[in-house]
C-alpha positions in Angstrom: 13.6 -3.2 -33.6 10.3 -4.7 -32.5 7.4 -2.6 -31.3 6.6 -5.3 -28.7 7.4 -4.4 -25.1 8.9 -7.4 -23.3 8.5 -7.8 -19.6 10.0 -10.4 -17.3 8.2 -10.5 -14.0 8.9 -12.6 -10.9 7.1 -12.8 -7.5 8.5 -14.3 -4.3 6.2 -14.9 -1.4 6.9 -16.3 2.1 3.6 -17.5 3.5 4.7 -18.0 7.1 5.7 -14.4 7.3 3.0 -13.0 4.9 5.7 -11.0 3.1 6.0 -10.7 -0.7 8.5 -9.2 -3.1 8.4 -8.8 -6.9 10.6 -7.5 -9.6 10.4 -6.9 -13.3 12.7 -6.1 -16.1 11.0 -4.2 -19.0 12.5 -3.7 -22.5 10.8 -1.3 -24.9 11.7 1.4 -27.4 13.1 3.6 -24.6 15.5 0.9 -23.4 15.7 -1.4 -20.4 14.2 -0.5 -17.0 13.4 -2.5 -13.9 11.6 -2.1 -10.6 11.8 -4.1 -7.3 9.2 -3.8 -4.7 7.6 -5.6 -1.7 5.2 -5.4 1.2 4.7 -7.2 4.4 1.4 -8.4 5.9 0.2 -9.2 2.4 -1.6 -12.2 0.8 0.0 -14.0 -2.1 -2.8 -13.1 -4.4 -2.5 -9.4 -3.6 1.3 -9.6 -4.2 0.6 -11.0 -7.7 -1.9 -8.3 -8.4 0.4 -5.5 -7.3 3.3 -7.0 -9.3 1.3 -7.1 -12.6 -0.1 -3.6 -12.0 3.4 -2.3 -11.4 4.7 -4.0 -14.6 2.0 -2.5 -16.8 2.1 0.9 -15.2 3.0 3.8 -17.6 2.7 1.6 -20.7 0.9 3.5 -23.5 -2.6 2.5 -24.5 -2.6 0.0 -27.4 0.9 -1.2 -26.6 1.7 -4.8 -27.5 3.2 -6.6 -24.5 4.8 -10.0 -24.1 5.0 -10.7 -20.3 7.0 -13.8 -19.1 6.5 -14.7 -15.5 7.4 -17.3 -12.9 4.2 -16.7 -10.9 1.1 -18.8 -11.4 -1.0 -16.1 -9.8 0.0 -13.5 -12.3 -0.5 -15.9 -15.2 -4.0 -16.6 -14.0 -5.2 -13.0 -13.8 -6.4 -12.5 -17.4 -8.4 -15.8 -17.3 -10.0 -14.8 -14.0 -10.9 -11.4 -15.4 -12.4 -13.0 -18.6 -14.4 -15.6 -16.7 -14.5 -15.4 -12.9 -16.7 -18.5 -12.7 -18.8 -19.2 -9.6 -16.4 -17.4 -7.3 -15.5 -14.0 -8.6 -12.8 -12.1 -6.7 -14.1 -10.6 -3.4 -10.9 -9.0 -2.2 -8.6 -6.4 -3.7 -11.4 -5.2 -6.0 -9.5 -1.9 -6.6 -6.5 -3.8 -8.0 -8.8 -6.1 -10.1 -10.5 -3.0 -11.6 -7.1 -1.4 -12.3 -5.9 -4.5 -14.0 -9.1 -5.0 -16.0 -8.6 -1.5 -17.4 -4.9 -2.0 -18.0 -5.2 -5.3 -19.7 -8.2 -4.0 -21.8 -6.2 -1.1 -23.1 -3.2 -3.1 -24.1 -2.5 -6.3 -26.1 -0.9 -8.4 -23.4 0.2 -12.0 -23.8 1.3 -13.7 -20.6 3.5 -16.8 -20.6 4.5 -18.7 -17.5 7.8 -20.4 -17.4 10.6 -21.4 -15.0 13.6 -19.1 -15.0 16.7 -20.4 -16.9 20.1 -19.3 -15.6 21.4 -16.1 -17.3 18.0 -14.9 -18.6 16.1 -11.7 -17.7 13.5 -13.9 -15.9 16.2 -15.4 -13.7 17.5 -11.9 -13.0 14.0 -10.7 -12.0 13.5 -13.8 -9.8 16.7 -13.1 -7.9 15.6 -9.5 -7.4 12.2 -10.6 -6.3 13.7 -12.8 -3.6 15.8 -9.8 -2.4 12.7 -7.6 -2.5 10.9 -10.2 -0.4 13.6 -10.1 2.2 13.8 -6.3 2.3 10.0 -6.1 2.6 10.2 -7.6 6.1 11.1 -4.1 7.2 8.1 -2.5 5.4 6.7 -1.6 2.0 9.1 -0.2 -0.6 9.6 0.2 -4.3 12.7 1.3 -6.2 14.2 1.3 -9.6 16.8 -1.4 -10.2 20.1 0.5 -10.9 21.2 0.7 -14.6 24.5 -1.0 -13.9 22.6 -4.0 -12.5 20.2 -4.0 -15.4 23.1 -4.3 -17.8 23.6 -7.8 -16.4 20.0 -8.8 -16.9 20.5 -10.1 -20.5 17.5 -8.2 -21.8 
């Protein structure tokens, strides 16, 4: 078995309603787990930051992680941290600091791709859409049930 933790992460954002949902499936030595969460009155960038922070939470320092995502915001976070250019982040500095630490303590490789049917990324994308809809009623986070995760293909 590989020592690499694999994470499939999707973010779904509805700009007109400022509501976002995200979900991830994580496979590591302990098995398969997943989280779905969402918030209303949130910016797309903050949703991406929260999604990545949630996906990396509780991973041990030094962990090797391969993260596959559908979200361009999540995919851009490491590059923005490495070189913010002329316009460094001015909002959500708490999350940027948290992610700077989390990414610095782990070897994370982020790959952006479109979800293919029947893959863990497609599963996460479907749950992210459901999370976005549920977030219209307020912020929430819950573990994806194990019977559902069995269908993720992870």
